[in-house]
All heavy atoms as an XYZ file, in Angstrom:
833
protein
N      35.716     79.714    101.921
C      35.255     80.520    103.015
C      34.442     81.706    102.517
O      33.406     82.001    103.107
C      36.478     81.006    103.792
C      36.153     81.738    105.032
S      35.615     80.542    106.219
C      35.547     81.519    107.589
N      34.933     82.341    101.454
C      34.197     83.467    100.893
C      32.860     83.013    100.372
O      31.852     83.728    100.484
C      34.995     84.145     99.788
C      36.171     84.925    100.249
C      36.834     85.613     99.097
C      38.007     86.436     99.545
N      38.650     87.124     98.452
N      32.816     81.843     99.798
C      31.567     81.318     99.266
C      30.594     81.083    100.370
O      29.372     81.370    100.249
C      31.822     80.033     98.489
C      32.549     80.239     97.205
C      32.716     78.933     96.481
C      33.537     79.121     95.218
N      33.734     77.849     94.511
N      31.036     80.553    101.492
C      30.137     80.272    102.632
C      29.608     81.593    103.216
O      28.413     81.715    103.502
C      30.877     79.440    103.704
C      30.021     79.321    104.957
C      31.279     78.113    103.139
N      30.490     82.559    103.349
C      30.058     83.866    103.870
C      29.085     84.527    102.913
O      28.092     85.130    103.340
C      31.256     84.768    104.123
C      32.122     84.398    105.326
C      33.366     85.327    105.390
C      31.353     84.497    106.610
N      29.358     84.436    101.646
C      28.461     85.001    100.646
C      27.110     84.302    100.718
O      26.048     84.949    100.652
C      29.027     84.857     99.230
O      30.230     85.568     99.110
N      27.135     83.000    100.816
C      25.913     82.215    100.911
C      25.128     82.576    102.151
O      23.903     82.770    102.131
C      26.237     80.711    100.883
C      25.045     79.765    100.888
C      24.165     79.998     99.670
C      25.536     78.348    100.975
N      25.808     82.728    103.290
C      25.155     83.143    104.533
C      24.563     84.543    104.441
O      23.476     84.804    104.913
C      26.145     83.063    105.716
C      26.509     81.665    106.185
C      27.581     81.744    107.273
C      25.304     80.929    106.673
N      25.295     85.446    103.791
C      24.793     86.807    103.608
C      23.537     86.792    102.769
O      22.557     87.495    103.031
C      25.861     87.700    103.019
N      23.570     85.994    101.694
C      22.408     85.909    100.792
C      21.201     85.295    101.583
O      20.068     85.777    101.441
C      22.739     85.072     99.540
C      23.712     85.879     98.669
C      21.495     84.738     98.772
C      24.284     85.088     97.506
N      21.475     84.284    102.355
C      20.413     83.632    103.130
C      19.809     84.644    104.142
O      18.591     84.751    104.283
C      20.941     82.383    103.850
C      21.242     81.290    102.824
C      19.941     81.873    104.877
C      21.916     80.069    103.393
N      20.665     85.412    104.810
C      20.193     86.392    105.793
C      19.349     87.450    105.104
O      18.257     87.819    105.570
C      21.373     87.009    106.571
C      20.936     88.204    107.377
C      22.001     85.970    107.478
N      19.833     87.988    103.998
C      19.075     89.034    103.273
C      17.758     88.509    102.751
O      16.709     89.170    102.898
C      19.922     89.592    102.147
C      21.098     90.473    102.550
C      21.935     90.863    101.327
C      20.575     91.737    103.241
N      17.783     87.342    102.159
C      16.529     86.790    101.605
C      15.551     86.432    102.716
O      14.345     86.659    102.594
C      16.832     85.582    100.728
O      17.396     84.527    101.481
N      16.058     85.903    103.822
C      15.140     85.572    104.923
C      14.543     86.847    105.520
O      13.386     86.856    105.912
C      15.859     84.753    105.969
O      16.879     85.476    106.604
N      15.335     87.920    105.622
C      14.792     89.154    106.174
C      13.726     89.732    105.211
O      12.721     90.287    105.665
C      15.892     90.164    106.429
O      16.460     90.626    105.228
N      13.927     89.636    103.916
C      12.937     90.114    102.950
C      11.678     89.256    103.033
O      10.563     89.760    102.979
C      13.503     90.091    101.541
C      14.506     91.227    101.296
S      14.971     91.405     99.544
C      15.616     89.828     99.125
N      11.826     87.942    103.190
C      10.698     87.065    103.297
C       9.894     87.342    104.570
O       8.661     87.411    104.567
C      11.139     85.578    103.237
C      11.655     85.244    101.851
C      10.022     84.653    103.647
C      12.353     83.907    101.770
N      10.615     87.543    105.661
C       9.962     87.863    106.929
C       9.220     89.190    106.846
O       8.073     89.303    107.305
C      10.982     87.867    108.089
C      10.388     88.453    109.356
C      11.479     86.476    108.359
N       9.823     90.193    106.264
C       9.150     91.505    106.161
C       7.932     91.397    105.270
O       6.894     92.001    105.511
C      10.098     92.580    105.668
O      10.478     92.355    104.342
N       8.021     90.636    104.167
C       6.886     90.435    103.287
C       5.763     89.680    104.030
O       4.581     90.032    103.902
C       7.284     89.681    102.043
N       6.145     88.674    104.772
C       5.132     87.932    105.537
C       4.502     88.808    106.618
O       3.292     88.740    106.847
C       5.768     86.718    106.177
N       5.324     89.627    107.257
C       4.791     90.531    108.276
C       3.805     91.534    107.661
O       2.763     91.795    108.220
C       5.915     91.304    108.960
C       6.617     90.562    110.031
C       7.693     91.432    110.710
O       7.902     92.585    110.324
O       8.303     90.912    111.640
N       4.165     92.060    106.485
C       3.266     93.031    105.867
C       1.958     92.373    105.467
O       0.885     92.944    105.622
C       3.937     93.733    104.718
O       4.160     92.802    103.644
N       2.021     91.140    104.933
C       0.799     90.444    104.574
C      -0.037     90.109    105.816
O      -1.258     90.267    105.836
C       1.126     89.149    103.800
C       1.294     89.444    102.320
C       1.251     88.133    101.546
N       2.619     87.663    101.468
C       2.987     86.451    101.166
N       2.070     85.521    100.940
N       4.248     86.112    101.102
N       0.644     89.658    106.865
C      -0.050     89.364    108.134
C      -0.654     90.629    108.706
O      -1.800     90.640    109.176
C       0.924     88.723    109.119
C       0.354     88.392    110.485
C      -0.704     87.286    110.307
C       1.472     87.905    111.398
N       0.105     91.700    108.656
C      -0.391     92.958    109.174
C      -1.637     93.421    108.368
O      -2.622     93.887    108.940
C       0.706     94.014    109.074
C       0.360     95.318    109.733
C       1.539     96.284    109.683
O       2.688     95.852    109.748
O       1.259     97.523    109.599
N      -1.571     93.314    107.068
C      -2.726     93.681    106.240
C      -3.943     92.823    106.570
O      -5.076     93.324    106.638
C      -2.374     93.566    104.739
C      -1.428     94.650    104.291
O      -1.339     95.688    104.915
N      -0.722     94.393    103.176
N      -3.714     91.542    106.762
C      -4.806     90.618    107.084
C      -5.447     91.003    108.440
O      -6.648     91.056    108.559
C      -4.262     89.180    107.138
C      -5.302     88.168    107.528
C      -6.300     87.756    106.663
C      -5.310     87.630    108.824
C      -7.251     86.819    107.026
C      -6.267     86.724    109.214
C      -7.239     86.313    108.314
O      -8.188     85.423    108.699
N      -4.588     91.227    109.425
C      -5.101     91.581    110.758
C      -5.827     92.915    110.682
O      -6.915     93.061    111.260
C      -3.935     91.626    111.786
C      -4.398     92.255    113.079
C      -3.401     90.232    112.031
N      -5.272     93.910    110.006
C      -5.953     95.197    109.883
C      -7.291     95.057    109.180
O      -8.260     95.704    109.536
C      -5.070     96.185    109.112
C      -3.918     96.673    109.962
O      -3.951     96.590    111.195
N      -2.871     97.162    109.330
N      -7.319     94.203    108.153
C      -8.569     93.972    107.393
C      -9.621     93.354    108.316
O     -10.789     93.727    108.259
C      -8.302     93.052    106.211
C      -9.485     92.836    105.342
C      -9.096     91.970    104.135
C     -10.310     91.648    103.294
N      -9.945     90.759    102.174
N      -9.222     92.428    109.137
C     -10.172     91.758    110.036
C     -10.595     92.652    111.223
O     -11.702     92.564    111.704
C      -9.589     90.436    110.588
C      -9.380     89.378    109.536
C     -10.719     88.971    108.918
C     -10.519     87.931    107.863
N     -11.737     87.568    107.219
N      -9.673     93.506    111.656
C      -9.965     94.344    112.839
C     -10.614     95.677    112.452
O     -11.177     96.347    113.326
C      -8.680     94.612    113.614
C      -8.093     93.458    114.362
C      -6.831     93.880    115.106
C      -9.088     92.890    115.336
N     -10.570     96.066    111.196
C     -11.098     97.377    110.832
C     -12.601     97.513    111.115
O     -13.035     98.578    111.593
C     -10.784     97.701    109.395
O     -11.444     96.841    108.511
N     -13.440     96.492    110.901
C     -14.870     96.665    111.268
C     -15.030     96.851    112.771
O     -15.851     97.684    113.204
C     -15.539     95.368    110.798
C     -14.632     94.784    109.774
C     -13.263     95.243    110.177
N     -14.258     96.145    113.548
C     -14.355     96.268    115.011
C     -13.921     97.650    115.433
O     -14.557     98.307    116.277
C     -13.527     95.192    115.719
C     -14.119     93.793    115.362
C     -13.485     95.399    117.219
C     -13.236     92.645    115.786
N     -12.834     98.101    114.872
C     -12.327     99.438    115.184
C     -13.338    100.501    114.795
O     -13.560    101.463    115.538
C     -11.011     99.673    114.450
O     -10.071     98.632    114.780
C     -10.381    100.988    114.858
N     -13.933    100.338    113.630
C     -14.945    101.307    113.171
C     -16.161    101.292    114.097
O     -16.680    102.331    114.452
C     -15.370    100.990    111.740
C     -16.279    102.028    111.171
C     -15.621    103.390    111.080
O     -14.441    103.488    110.773
N     -16.374    104.424    111.390
N     -16.577    100.127    114.552
C     -17.707    100.051    115.485
C     -17.354    100.753    116.778
O     -18.212    101.437    117.359
C     -18.085     98.581    115.759
C     -18.824     97.958    114.614
C     -19.189     96.509    114.962
C     -19.881     95.817    113.796
N     -20.215     94.413    114.097
N     -16.141    100.567    117.230
C     -15.691    101.189    118.487
C     -15.705    102.716    118.322
O     -16.158    103.447    119.191
C     -14.313    100.712    118.879
C     -13.831    101.286    120.183
C     -12.437    100.769    120.562
O     -11.795    100.065    119.756
O     -12.015    101.062    121.684
N     -15.212    103.191    117.174
C     -15.201    104.644    116.924
C     -16.624    105.182    116.866
O     -16.916    106.247    117.431
C     -14.465    104.957    115.630
C     -12.962    104.814    115.706
C     -12.325    105.111    114.385
C     -10.815    104.903    114.425
N     -10.199    105.153    113.117
N     -17.514    104.450    116.191
C     -18.901    104.877    116.112
C     -19.547    104.907    117.489
O     -20.273    105.840    117.827
C     -19.713    103.968    115.197
C     -19.267    104.076    113.738
O     -18.595    105.072    113.404
O     -19.609    103.127    112.969
N     -19.294    103.888    118.273
C     -19.837    103.836    119.621
C     -19.333    104.985    120.477
O     -20.101    105.639    121.189
C     -19.475    102.494    120.309
C     -19.974    102.386    121.695
C     -21.306    102.181    121.965
C     -19.096    102.493    122.775
C     -21.780    102.090    123.270
C     -19.554    102.414    124.070
C     -20.889    102.198    124.329
N     -18.037    105.259    120.392
C     -17.460    106.362    121.160
C     -18.051    107.697    120.717
O     -18.312    108.572    121.549
C     -15.932    106.367    121.030
C     -15.285    105.236    121.796
O     -15.878    104.665    122.691
N     -14.071    104.894    121.440
N     -18.241    107.852    119.405
C     -18.845    109.099    118.910
C     -20.261    109.236    119.393
O     -20.707    110.329    119.762
C     -18.788    109.133    117.377
N     -21.009    108.116    119.425
C     -22.396    108.168    119.891
C     -22.450    108.512    121.373
O     -23.288    109.315    121.801
C     -23.039    106.781    119.659
C     -24.542    106.775    119.841
C     -25.112    105.380    119.624
C     -25.064    104.991    118.183
N     -25.742    103.712    117.934
N     -21.550    107.945    122.151
C     -21.496    108.224    123.578
C     -21.166    109.688    123.814
O     -21.798    110.370    124.644
C     -20.492    107.308    124.303
C     -20.198    107.784    125.704
C     -21.010    105.853    124.330
N     -20.215    110.184    123.065
C     -19.821    111.601    123.215
C     -20.972    112.511    122.837
O     -21.223    113.532    123.507
C     -18.597    111.892    122.352
C     -18.041    113.268    122.560
C     -16.750    113.491    121.763
O     -16.051    112.508    121.484
O     -16.493    114.657    121.437
N     -21.668    112.194    121.751
C     -22.825    112.990    121.334
C     -23.909    112.964    122.394
O     -24.552    113.967    122.686
C     -23.372    112.485    120.006
N     -24.146    111.790    122.987
C     -25.134    111.678    124.058
C     -24.759    112.505    125.274
O     -25.610    113.169    125.887
C     -25.294    110.218    124.468
C     -26.397    109.969    125.457
C     -27.764    110.261    124.881
O     -28.016    110.046    123.717
N     -28.654    110.791    125.706
N     -23.477    112.491    125.617
C     -22.999    113.303    126.720
C     -23.195    114.795    126.459
O     -23.635    115.537    127.322
C     -21.544    113.034    127.043
C     -21.283    111.685    127.705
C     -19.834    111.382    127.880
O     -18.972    112.000    127.322
N     -19.536    110.380    128.738
N     -22.897    115.199    125.230
C     -23.089    116.620    124.888
C     -24.552    116.979    124.937
O     -24.918    118.061    125.404
C     -22.522    116.902    123.506
C     -21.015    116.965    123.455
C     -20.490    117.289    122.072
C     -18.977    117.314    122.053
N     -18.465    117.600    120.711
N     -25.414    116.096    124.457
C     -26.841    116.331    124.502
C     -27.338    116.436    125.955
O     -28.160    117.297    126.281
C     -27.611    115.242    123.740
N     -26.823    115.548    126.780
C     -27.188    115.598    128.219
C     -26.769    116.894    128.862
O     -27.487    117.496    129.664
C     -26.624    114.403    128.945
C     -27.339    113.108    128.621
O     -28.420    113.124    128.099
N     -26.691    111.985    128.942
N     -25.562    117.329    128.532
C     -25.040    118.608    129.079
C     -25.922    119.774    128.596
O     -26.238    120.666    129.351
C     -23.601    118.811    128.681
C     -22.621    117.950    129.397
C     -22.567    118.234    130.895
O     -22.658    119.419    131.287
O     -22.447    117.261    131.666
N     -26.294    119.729    127.313
C     -27.144    120.804    126.769
C     -28.477    120.808    127.462
O     -29.027    121.877    127.797
C     -27.306    120.636    125.272
N     -29.064    119.630    127.683
C     -30.365    119.533    128.372
C     -30.225    120.048    129.795
O     -31.119    120.724    130.301
C     -30.857    118.088    128.411
C     -31.404    117.604    127.100
C     -31.859    116.178    127.168
C     -32.362    115.620    125.872
N     -32.747    114.206    125.945
N     -29.129    119.694    130.439
C     -28.906    120.145    131.822
C     -28.789    121.661    131.873
O     -29.388    122.302    132.770
C     -27.627    119.491    132.354
C     -27.450    119.600    133.838
C     -26.136    119.022    134.315
C     -26.136    117.514    134.201
N     -24.899    116.921    134.786
N     -28.069    122.239    130.911
C     -27.953    123.699    130.877
C     -29.299    124.367    130.621
O     -29.641    125.373    131.236
C     -26.930    124.123    129.803
C     -25.508    123.829    130.168
C     -25.012    124.612    131.339
O     -25.380    125.808    131.482
O     -24.283    124.038    132.184
N     -30.071    123.799    129.701
C     -31.384    124.311    129.396
C     -32.288    124.244    130.611
O     -33.014    125.179    130.921
C     -32.008    123.566    128.208
C     -33.347    124.090    127.785
C     -33.312    125.497    127.245
O     -32.256    125.900    126.663
O     -34.321    126.216    127.385
N     -32.256    123.120    131.311
C     -33.066    122.962    132.507
C     -32.654    123.968    133.573
O     -33.498    124.569    134.241
C     -32.937    121.542    133.055
C     -33.706    121.301    134.302
C     -35.091    121.173    134.296
C     -33.056    121.228    135.536
C     -35.806    120.975    135.440
C     -33.757    121.025    136.705
C     -35.114    120.898    136.644
O     -35.842    120.708    137.826
N     -31.348    124.190    133.689
C     -30.830    125.139    134.682
C     -31.311    126.564    134.337
O     -31.723    127.315    135.229
C     -29.306    125.099    134.692
C     -28.682    125.885    135.807
C     -27.183    125.667    135.847
C     -26.549    126.431    136.969
N     -25.091    126.231    136.990
N     -31.288    126.907    133.045
C     -31.769    128.238    132.635
C     -33.276    128.378    132.941
O     -33.704    129.410    133.418
C     -31.529    128.450    131.145
C     -30.074    128.712    130.806
C     -29.900    128.904    129.312
C     -28.435    129.062    128.970
N     -28.256    129.170    127.488
N     -34.055    127.326    132.621
C     -35.461    127.362    132.900
C     -35.741    127.495    134.407
O     -36.615    128.260    134.821
C     -36.161    126.107    132.375
C     -36.261    126.037    130.895
C     -36.838    124.716    130.406
O     -37.030    123.810    131.203
N     -37.111    124.639    129.112
N     -34.968    126.796    135.200
C     -35.114    126.843    136.638
C     -34.797    128.269    137.158
O     -35.530    128.806    138.002
C     -34.222    125.810    137.288
C     -34.515    125.555    138.736
C     -33.683    124.396    139.286
O     -32.661    124.041    138.728
N     -34.148    123.809    140.343
N     -33.737    128.872    136.619
C     -33.417    130.216    137.031
C     -34.497    131.205    136.617
O     -34.820    132.129    137.371
C     -32.054    130.622    136.430
C     -30.881    129.922    137.047
C     -29.563    130.190    136.330
O     -29.580    130.855    135.259
O     -28.527    129.725    136.815
N     -35.067    131.006    135.417
C     -36.149    131.895    134.957
C     -37.374    131.740    135.880
O     -38.001    132.747    136.229
C     -36.506    131.565    133.540
N     -37.674    130.499    136.234
C     -38.821    130.271    137.154
C     -38.580    130.931    138.509
O     -39.481    131.512    139.104
C     -39.065    128.768    137.319
C     -39.711    128.117    136.163
C     -40.082    126.679    136.493
N     -40.166    125.913    135.288
C     -39.482    124.817    135.001
N     -38.649    124.323    135.896
N     -39.628    124.193    133.875
N     -37.329    130.795    138.987
C     -36.987    131.376    140.287
C     -37.099    132.893    140.225
O     -37.640    133.516    141.158
C     -35.561    130.959    140.693
C     -35.159    131.396    142.071
C     -35.897    130.670    143.136
O     -36.356    129.556    142.942
N     -36.038    131.296    144.289
N     -36.651    133.508    139.134
C     -36.764    134.949    138.975
C     -38.216    135.373    138.900
O     -38.635    136.388    139.519
C     -36.016    135.397    137.733
N     -39.034    134.606    138.172
C     -40.460    134.930    138.088
C     -41.147    134.799    139.471
O     -41.962    135.644    139.830
C     -41.164    134.015    137.088
N     -40.760    133.800    140.207
C     -41.323    133.613    141.570
C     -40.936    134.777    142.479
O     -41.769    135.283    143.227
C     -40.839    132.282    142.144
C     -41.360    131.902    143.502
C     -42.882    131.732    143.467
C     -40.681    130.630    143.996
N     -39.693    135.177    142.426
C     -39.250    136.333    143.228
C     -40.009    137.584    142.839
O     -40.436    138.375    143.702
C     -37.726    136.563    143.056
C     -36.889    135.503    143.732
C     -37.051    135.458    145.234
O     -37.174    136.536    145.836
O     -37.097    134.359    145.776
N     -40.226    137.802    141.535
C     -40.955    138.951    141.072
C     -42.386    138.910    141.592
O     -42.929    139.927    142.053
C     -40.944    139.019    139.540
C     -41.589    140.228    138.956
C     -41.486    140.244    137.454
C     -42.184    141.455    136.888
N     -42.167    141.431    135.423
N     -43.026    137.725    141.543
C     -44.374    137.589    142.051
C     -44.442    137.869    143.545
O     -45.371    138.503    144.024
C     -44.915    136.196    141.762
C     -45.266    135.949    140.328
C     -45.689    134.506    140.069
O     -45.548    133.650    140.944
N     -46.205    134.260    138.858
N     -43.419    137.383    144.266
C     -43.388    137.650    145.733
C     -43.287    139.144    145.988
O     -43.947    139.666    146.892
C     -42.195    136.939    146.352
C     -42.410    135.441    146.560
C     -41.197    134.808    147.203
C     -41.340    133.308    147.384
N     -40.151    132.711    148.004
N     -42.426    139.822    145.229
C     -42.286    141.263    145.435
C     -43.574    142.019    145.088
O     -43.981    142.930    145.815
C     -41.123    141.784    144.573
C     -39.771    141.353    145.035
C     -38.654    141.792    144.092
O     -38.912    142.311    143.010
N     -37.397    141.531    144.475
N     -44.200    141.576    144.006
C     -45.481    142.243    143.630
C     -46.555    141.983    144.707
O     -47.318    142.879    145.040
C     -45.962    141.697    142.292
C     -45.118    142.180    141.119
C     -45.500    141.517    139.785
O     -46.343    140.585    139.813
O     -44.944    141.930    138.756
N     -46.598    140.771    145.234
C     -47.568    140.463    146.291
C     -47.293    141.281    147.539
O     -48.220    141.809    148.158
C     -47.541    138.958    146.616
N     -46.015    141.416    147.883
C     -45.653    142.244    149.053
C     -46.046    143.687    148.825
O     -46.540    144.370    149.743
C     -44.148    142.114    149.326
N     -45.825    144.174    147.603
C     -46.199    145.577    147.287
C     -47.712    145.741    147.361
O     -48.193    146.766    147.887
C     -45.680    145.928    145.911
N     -48.476    144.747    146.899
C     -49.946    144.845    146.987
C     -50.419    144.813    148.428
O     -51.333    145.563    148.813
C     -50.575    143.680    146.181
C     -50.583    143.868    144.687
C     -51.503    142.863    144.006
N     -51.228    141.486    144.316
C     -50.383    140.686    143.667
N     -49.699    141.186    142.624
N     -50.199    139.456    144.004
N     -49.800    143.929    149.248
C     -50.177    143.901    150.672
C     -49.881    145.227    151.349
O     -50.697    145.743    152.104
C     -49.368    142.782    151.385
C     -49.965    141.411    151.195
C     -49.362    140.411    152.180
N     -47.902    140.334    152.117
C     -47.243    139.500    151.269
N     -47.909    138.714    150.456
N     -45.924    139.464    151.295
N     -48.731    145.784    151.027
C     -48.345    147.078    151.640
C     -49.314    148.171    151.160
O     -49.760    149.028    151.948
C     -46.923    147.461    151.259
C     -46.410    148.673    152.030
C     -46.405    148.477    153.545
O     -46.090    147.407    154.043
N     -46.775    149.509    154.274
N     -49.684    148.127    149.878
C     -50.612    149.138    149.356
C     -51.986    148.979    150.023
O     -52.656    149.981    150.370
C     -50.748    148.999    147.846
N     -52.404    147.738    150.203
C     -53.688    147.502    150.909
C     -53.617    147.986    152.339
O     -54.558    148.646    152.828
C     -54.014    145.980    150.865
O     -54.015    145.531    149.544
C     -55.355    145.711    151.504
N     -52.506    147.699    153.024
C     -52.342    148.192    154.404
C     -52.381    149.708    154.452
O     -53.049    150.302    155.337
C     -51.008    147.726    154.988
C     -50.982    146.357    155.533
C     -49.583    146.108    156.171
C     -49.479    144.721    156.740
N     -48.144    144.495    157.302
N     -51.693    150.345    153.508
C     -51.686    151.800    153.507
C     -53.080    152.358    153.218
O     -53.494    153.355    153.822
C     -50.696    152.300    152.405
C     -49.267    151.976    152.779
O     -48.984    151.682    153.964
O     -48.380    152.032    151.852
N     -53.811    151.691    152.291
C     -55.175    152.158    151.976
C     -56.083    151.970    153.178
O     -56.896    152.864    153.486
C     -55.707    151.390    150.769
N     -55.968    150.857    153.879
C     -56.802    150.617    155.082
C     -56.459    151.654    156.153
O     -57.321    152.196    156.810
C     -56.590    149.170    155.589
C     -57.190    148.998    156.979
C     -57.233    148.175    154.618
N     -55.168    151.885    156.325
C     -54.747    152.877    157.359
C     -55.227    154.279    156.977
O     -55.705    155.030    157.857
C     -53.219    152.884    157.497
C     -52.730    153.721    158.651
C     -53.222    153.209    160.002
O     -53.290    152.011    160.247
N     -53.602    154.142    160.863
N     -55.162    154.606    155.692
C     -55.667    155.936    155.274
C     -57.180    156.040    155.506
O     -57.690    157.097    155.912
C     -55.343    156.151    153.804
N     -57.883    154.914    155.201
C     -59.338    154.897    155.449
C     -59.648    155.062    156.936
O     -60.530    155.823    157.302
C     -59.928    153.603    154.907
C     -61.412    153.555    154.828
C     -62.001    154.441    153.778
O     -61.311    154.779    152.785
O     -63.172    154.811    153.929
N     -58.896    154.373    157.817
C     -59.053    154.519    159.248
C     -58.798    155.935    159.693
O     -59.594    156.531    160.488
C     -58.092    153.589    159.994
C     -58.467    152.188    160.114
C     -57.410    151.479    160.972
C     -57.627    150.017    161.078
N     -56.569    149.367    161.853
N     -57.715    156.500    159.204
C     -57.359    157.876    159.582
C     -58.457    158.846    159.121
O     -58.808    159.779    159.864
C     -56.018    158.280    158.984
C     -54.847    157.519    159.597
O     -55.026    156.933    160.693
O     -53.777    157.490    158.972
N     -58.982    158.632    157.954
C     -60.040    159.491    157.416
C     -61.275    159.416    158.320
O     -61.829    160.447    158.709
C     -60.395    159.093    155.984
C     -61.578    159.777    155.434
C     -61.498    161.126    155.057
C     -62.818    159.125    155.319
C     -62.605    161.778    154.562
C     -63.914    159.784    154.824
C     -63.820    161.113    154.452
O     -64.928    161.772    153.980
N     -61.729    158.213    158.627
C     -62.931    158.088    159.454
C     -62.682    158.562    160.879
O     -63.579    159.144    161.516
C     -63.421    156.658    159.459
C     -64.114    156.305    158.142
C     -63.654    155.537    157.156
C     -65.378    156.814    157.716
N     -64.536    155.486    156.138
C     -65.627    156.300    156.446
C     -66.314    157.685    158.282
C     -66.763    156.585    155.723
C     -67.468    157.953    157.564
C     -67.682    157.408    156.272
N     -61.490    158.309    161.394
C     -61.179    158.839    162.747
C     -61.168    160.349    162.744
O     -61.646    160.987    163.720
C     -59.836    158.292    163.208
C     -59.895    156.857    163.679
O     -60.967    156.393    164.043
N     -58.764    156.176    163.688
N     -60.675    160.957    161.725
C     -60.650    162.413    161.684
C     -62.058    162.987    161.559
O     -62.375    164.046    162.132
C     -59.780    162.926    160.536
O     -60.355    162.625    159.292
N     -62.942    162.302    160.842
C     -64.339    162.787    160.679
C     -65.098    162.593    162.003
O     -65.817    163.489    162.437
C     -65.048    162.057    159.514
C     -64.492    162.507    158.219
C     -66.556    162.281    159.568
C     -65.064    161.837    156.989
N     -64.907    161.456    162.641
C     -65.661    161.156    163.865
C     -65.134    161.962    165.070
O     -65.916    162.177    165.996
C     -65.604    159.665    164.171
C     -66.272    158.758    163.125
C     -66.042    157.288    163.513
C     -67.776    159.035    163.076
N     -63.967    162.410    165.085
C     -63.411    163.164    166.213
C     -63.703    164.638    166.116
O     -63.426    165.357    167.063
C     -61.881    162.968    166.289
C     -61.534    161.596    166.791
C     -60.048    161.469    166.994
C     -59.722    160.105    167.497
N     -58.297    159.932    167.681
N     -64.289    165.077    165.150
C     -64.570    166.503    165.001
C     -65.365    166.996    166.093
O     -66.027    167.130    166.847
C     -65.286    166.771    163.726
C     -64.377    166.982    162.588
C     -65.208    167.541    161.459
N     -64.408    167.471    160.292
C     -64.793    167.857    159.151
N     -65.984    168.323    159.003
N     -64.045    167.812    158.137
């Protein structure tokens, strides 16, 4: 009985070592075959992320340019309004001047 139990224990231990060795070899084989695919996926994900960052940077740059254009347009509108008002004031002053001379 002891011999049978010893034999069974030896069989179990040796089979577990064989299975673990086979698993490690299989795992190494699978990792070796999948590593190029995994690397391609990582490269693709990095490229996509870089593209997204570039798009965000372009969007921010465009937004800044648009704000600068809007500010320049507002400034031009204010300058044009100031010129119109100055012209109106000059015309009114000229009218007042001629009216004062003619009414004497």
